[in-house]
C-alpha positions in Angstrom: 8.0 5.6 34.0 5.6 4.0 31.3 2.7 5.9 33.5 4.8 9.2 33.3 5.0 9.4 29.5 1.9 8.1 29.0 0.2 11.1 31.5 2.4 13.7 28.9 0.1 12.4 26.2 -2.8 15.0 26.6 -4.1 14.5 22.8 -8.2 13.0 22.3 -8.8 10.8 19.5 -11.5 13.1 18.6 -8.2 16.1 17.5 -7.5 13.8 14.8 -11.0 13.7 13.2 -9.7 16.9 11.0 -7.0 15.0 9.3 -8.6 11.8 9.0 -12.1 12.4 9.1 -15.0 11.2 11.3 -15.6 8.2 9.6 -12.6 6.7 10.7 -13.1 7.6 14.6 -16.5 6.0 14.4 -14.8 2.9 12.9 -11.9 2.9 15.8 -15.0 3.1 18.3 -16.9 0.1 17.0 -13.9 -2.2 16.8 -12.8 -1.4 20.4 -16.4 -1.8 21.6 -16.1 -5.4 21.1 -12.6 -5.4 23.0 -14.0 -3.4 26.2 -12.4 -3.8 29.2 -9.9 -6.2 27.6 -6.2 -6.2 29.2 -3.2 -5.8 26.8 0.0 -5.4 28.1 3.4 -4.6 25.8 6.5 -5.2 26.6 9.8 -3.6 25.5 13.4 -2.9 26.1 13.4 1.0 26.5 11.1 4.0 27.3 13.7 6.2 25.4 14.8 5.9 22.2 13.8 4.4 19.0 10.8 3.9 16.9 8.9 1.5 19.3 9.2 3.7 22.0 8.1 6.7 20.4 5.1 4.6 19.0 4.1 3.2 22.4 3.8 6.1 24.0 0.6 7.3 21.6 -0.7 4.2 20.9 -1.1 2.9 24.7 -3.0 6.2 25.8 -5.2 6.3 22.5 -6.4 2.8 23.4 -7.3 3.7 27.3 -9.4 6.4 25.8 -11.1 3.6 23.2 -12.0 1.6 26.5 -9.2 -1.0 25.8 -7.0 -1.4 29.1 -3.8 -1.0 27.8 -0.1 -0.7 29.9 3.6 -0.9 28.7 6.6 -2.1 30.5 10.3 -2.1 30.1 12.7 -4.9 30.9 15.7 -4.5 32.8 19.0 -5.9 31.8 23.1 -4.8 32.6 25.5 -4.1 30.0 26.1 -7.1 29.0 22.7 -7.8 28.3 22.4 -5.4 25.8 25.2 -6.0 24.6 24.1 -9.2 23.3 20.6 -7.9 22.5 22.3 -5.4 19.8 24.7 -8.7 18.3 21.3 -10.4 18.2 19.5 -7.5 16.4 22.5 -6.9 13.9 22.6 -10.9 13.5 18.6 -10.9 12.8 19.2 -8.5 10.2 21.9 -10.7 8.9 24.7 -9.0 9.8 27.5 -11.2 11.0 28.2 -11.2 14.8 30.2 -13.4 17.2 28.8 -14.8 20.3 30.7 -16.7 22.9 29.4 -20.4 24.3 27.0 -18.8 27.3 25.8 -15.4 25.6 22.1 -17.3 24.9 22.1 -19.0 28.4 23.0 -15.0 29.9 20.6 -13.7 27.6 17.2 -16.4 28.5 18.2 -15.9 32.4 17.9 -12.1 32.5 14.5 -12.7 30.2 13.6 -15.3 33.0 14.3 -12.5 36.1 12.3 -10.2 34.4 9.2 -12.3 34.3 7.6 -10.8 37.0 6.6 -7.7 35.5 4.4 -9.6 33.1 0.6 -8.6 34.1 -1.2 -11.7 35.6 -4.8 -10.2 34.3 -3.3 -9.7 30.4 -5.4 -11.0 27.9 -3.0 -10.1 25.5 0.7 -9.9 25.6 2.3 -7.9 22.6 6.2 -8.5 23.4 7.8 -6.1 21.1 11.2 -7.4 18.8 13.8 -9.8 20.1 15.0 -8.4 23.7 11.9 -10.1 25.5 11.0 -12.3 23.2 12.0 -15.6 26.0 9.0 -14.5 28.4 7.3 -16.7 26.2 8.0 -19.1 28.8 5.3 -17.7 30.9 2.4 -18.2 28.3 1.7 -21.7 30.0 1.7 -20.1 33.7 -0.2 -17.4 32.7 -2.8 -18.0 29.6 -4.0 -15.0 27.3 -3.2 -14.9 23.8 0.9 -13.8 23.2 2.2 -12.0 20.0 5.7 -11.1 18.7 5.5 -8.0 17.2 9.0 -8.0 15.5 10.0 -4.3 14.1 12.8 -5.4 12.6 13.4 -7.1 8.6 14.3 -11.0 9.5 14.2 -12.5 6.1 18.1 -13.3 6.2 18.9 -13.7 9.5 22.0 -15.5 10.7 20.8 -19.1 10.5 22.4 -20.4 13.9 21.2 -17.7 16.1 17.7 -18.0 14.4 17.9 -21.5 14.6 18.3 -20.5 18.7 15.1 -17.8 18.7 12.9 -20.2 16.1 11.8 -22.7 18.7 10.8 -19.6 21.0 8.7 -17.9 18.3 6.8 -20.6 17.4 5.4 -21.1 21.1 3.6 -17.5 20.2 0.1 -17.3 18.9 0.9 -14.9 16.1 3.8 -12.7 14.8 3.5 -9.3 14.1 6.0 -8.1 11.1 6.0 -4.1 9.7 6.3 -5.7 6.0 5.6 -8.7 3.8 8.9 -9.4 3.1 10.1 -9.1 6.8 9.0 -12.7 7.6 10.0 -16.0 8.1 8.4 -19.0 7.4 6.3 -20.1 10.9 3.6 -22.1 11.7 2.1 -19.3 13.4 -0.4 -16.8 12.4 1.1 -13.9 10.2 -0.5 -10.7 10.3 1.5 -7.5 8.8 0.9 -4.1 10.2 3.0 -0.9 9.3 4.5 1.5 12.1 2.9 4.9 12.0 3.6 8.3 12.8 1.4 10.7 14.8 0.2 13.8 12.9 -0.7 15.7 16.2 3.0 14.8 17.9 5.5 17.3 19.2 7.7 15.8 16.0 4.8 15.5 13.7 2.9 19.1 14.0 2.9 22.2 12.3 5.2 24.8 13.5 5.9 28.7 13.5 8.4 29.7 11.4 9.7 31.9 14.4 10.7 28.2 15.8 12.0 26.8 12.9 14.2 29.9 12.5 15.2 29.7 16.5 16.1 26.1 15.7 18.4 26.9 12.8 19.7 29.6 14.9 20.4 27.6 17.8 22.4 25.0 16.1 24.5 27.5 13.5 22.8 26.5 10.2 22.6 28.7 7.3 18.8 29.4 6.5 19.7 30.8 3.1 21.3 27.8 1.9 20.5 24.4 0.7 20.0 21.8 3.6 20.4 18.1 3.4 19.0 16.2 6.4 19.1 12.6 8.3 17.3 12.0 11.0 19.0 8.8 12.8 19.7 7.3 15.6 23.3 6.6 15.3 24.2 2.9 14.0 26.2 1.7 11.5 23.2 0.7 9.7 21.8 3.9 9.2 24.8 4.1 7.4 25.9 7.9 8.3 29.3 7.6 6.7 28.0 7.2 3.5 25.6 9.9 3.9 28.6 12.1 4.0 30.3 10.4 1.2 26.9 10.9 -1.1 26.8 14.8 0.0 30.4 15.7 -0.6 30.3 14.3 -4.2 27.1 16.6 -4.5 28.7 19.8 -2.9 31.6 19.7 -5.4 29.0 20.9 -8.1 25.9 22.2 -5.8 26.6 24.5 -2.6 24.9 23.1 0.2 24.9 22.0 4.0 24.3 18.6 5.6 22.8 17.8 9.3 23.4 14.5 10.6 21.3 14.2 13.8 19.9 11.8 15.9 20.1 10.5 19.6 21.5 7.2 21.1 19.0 4.2 23.2 19.5 3.0 26.1 19.3 -0.7 24.7 21.9 0.4 22.1 25.5 0.2 23.6 27.1 0.7 19.9 25.8 3.8 19.5 28.5 6.3 21.1 31.3 4.3 18.8 29.6 5.1 15.9 28.9 8.9 16.6 32.4 9.2 17.3 33.6 8.1 13.8 30.9 10.0 12.2 32.2 13.2 13.9 35.9 11.8 12.7 34.6 11.5 9.8 33.2 14.8 9.4 36.1 16.9 10.9 37.2 20.1 9.0 33.9 20.3 7.0 32.2 23.6 8.0 29.1 23.0 6.1 28.6 19.5 8.0 27.1 19.6 11.5 26.7 16.1 13.5 23.9 16.8 16.2 23.5 14.8 19.1 20.1 15.4 20.1 18.8 14.5 23.7 15.6 12.3 24.7 12.9 15.1 24.4 14.1 17.0 21.4 10.8 16.4 19.2 10.2 20.2 18.2 14.1 20.5 17.1 14.0 17.1 14.8 10.7 18.7 13.4 12.3 22.1 12.8 15.1 20.7 11.4 13.0 18.6 8.7 10.9 20.8 8.3 14.1 23.5 6.9 15.2 20.6 5.2 15.5 21.0 1.3 15.8 17.4 1.0 16.0 14.6 3.6 18.3 11.7 3.6 17.4 7.9 5.0 20.4 5.9 3.3 19.9 2.6 5.4 22.0 -0.6 5.0 19.3 -2.5 6.3 16.2 -1.0 7.9 13.3 -2.3 10.1 10.5 0.2 8.6 12.2 3.6 8.9 9.5 6.2 10.2 11.8 9.3 10.0 10.9 9.0 6.0 7.1 9.1 6.9 7.8 11.9 9.5 9.5 13.8 6.2 6.9 13.2 3.6 4.3 14.0 6.3 6.0 17.8 6.1 5.8 17.5 2.2 9.5 17.0 1.5 11.3 15.2 -1.0 13.1 12.1 0.2 16.3 10.1 -1.3 16.3 6.4 0.6 18.1 3.1 0.2 15.3 0.5 -1.3 15.6 -1.8 1.9 13.5 -3.1 4.7 10.2 -1.3 4.6 11.2 1.8 3.0 9.8 0.9 -0.5 6.7 0.7 1.4 6.8 4.5 2.0 8.6 5.7 -1.3 7.5 4.5 -4.2 10.5 5.8 -6.3 9.8 8.6 -8.6 6.5 8.7 -7.4 6.9 9.9 -3.4 10.5 10.1 -3.3 13.8 8.7 -4.9 15.2 5.3 -3.9 18.7 4.5 -4.4 21.1 1.6 -4.0 24.6 2.5 -3.2 26.6 6.0 -2.3 26.8 7.3 -6.0 22.8 6.5 -6.3 22.6 8.8 -3.4 24.7 11.5 -5.0 22.9 11.2 -8.0 19.5 11.7 -6.7 20.2 14.4 -4.4 21.8 15.8 -7.2 18.4 15.6 -9.2 16.3 17.3 -6.5 18.7 19.7 -5.5 18.8 20.7 -9.0 15.3 20.5 -9.9 13.1 22.3 -7.0 9.4 21.7 -9.0 10.3 17.8 -9.5 11.1 17.7 -5.3 7.8 20.1 -4.5 5.9 17.5 -6.5 7.4 14.0 -5.0 6.9 15.7 -1.7 2.8 16.4 -2.2 2.9 13.1 -3.1 4.7 11.5 -0.4 2.1 13.8 2.3 -0.9 12.3 0.9 0.8 8.9 1.0 1.2 9.0 4.5 -2.3 10.1 5.3 -3.8 7.3 3.5 -1.1 5.0 4.7 1.1 5.8 8.2 -0.7 7.4 10.7 -1.8 6.0 14.0 -5.3 6.1 13.4 -4.6 3.3 11.0 -2.2 1.7 13.2 -4.6 1.4 16.0 -7.4 0.0 13.7 -5.0 -2.8 12.4 -4.1 -3.8 16.2 -8.0 -4.1 17.5 -8.9 -6.1 14.1 -5.6 -8.4 15.5 -6.7 -8.5 18.5 -10.3 -9.2 17.7 -8.8 -12.1 15.2 -6.9 -13.5 17.6 -10.4 -14.8 20.0 -11.9 -15.5 17.4 -9.8 -18.1 14.9 -12.6 -19.1 12.7 -12.7 -15.5 11.4 -8.8 -14.3 10.8 -8.4 -11.3 9.3 -5.4 -11.1 7.4 -4.1 -7.7 7.1 
């Protein structure tokens, strides 16, 4: 499956040069030359759905183009396993969850059953998020350098759960977090590497007006009415109901429309329940559209963001929130909650507006819908902020630096 996804990637490294400059491409080649023929295995829990899978589908082929032998594999599990890992994910975010006496034993058992996917020839094992974290039990057998790449905010986890995972995380050679405030007190080396977007992907590339208009027509969206959009998987932590509440407050005084669009992930069994609740909450309001988008709807997402007057990301907790960088790259003004990695992308009143509540979100949305000049200024600033900090070429560079540092521990480069 990963091979099929990677083969769909047709961009060349040089294609990014007009966006990031020749010096950036030359620097990547120089860094990669120190890692020529090194083997890197990425392991996560799904090929489709969510930012991790999306990043890997672009990152792995680019690493191979640079001469680093990278591959990508996914652990397999049944419904019970993914129910448990969803609760683990929520608990690491600080949400109260209830675990049965043998849930962790089952979590460990499934990880052990997946140990055969590990690549004996790997020099680096890059293990993404909590679902496959217990694969570290093979470290002594396989050797290599092991890195736990945590994409979520674990700064305030459920203490009992973290106590069960901590001993395993400490066996890694290093951990990578997306923001400095996401971490725990660990004895191993920690790096900060923020996620990124690919400006040449279908989700972010320039689109002709005809394509945008066709997508709006497909979903019955009025192109003449101000459009508010939130693109996220259907998850309680994305607070889609809070988005509807804020929108309804603004709509009392400003005629506008709302689109909540996103998909579900194969490793998130809770998303169908959230989708049903959101549909019920929006029922009867002709200006609210709930769109369940199938995998591969990148052009549709791109078009909806480009058509938006304002983009929302009203998360309760957030890992990083790449939909914000996607929207900013399209020079769109964004209203987002000040949680997780969002403040790294939105500097309040400079590259977007931050909020802390439904009332605050409604106030910020009203500001942007009422002052187009201010909204355009924020969007323009936001695009340049993404160009400088959150494109995939920067992400590649920092991974290459991490790999280099792990084999030269006397010369660690802290990112």
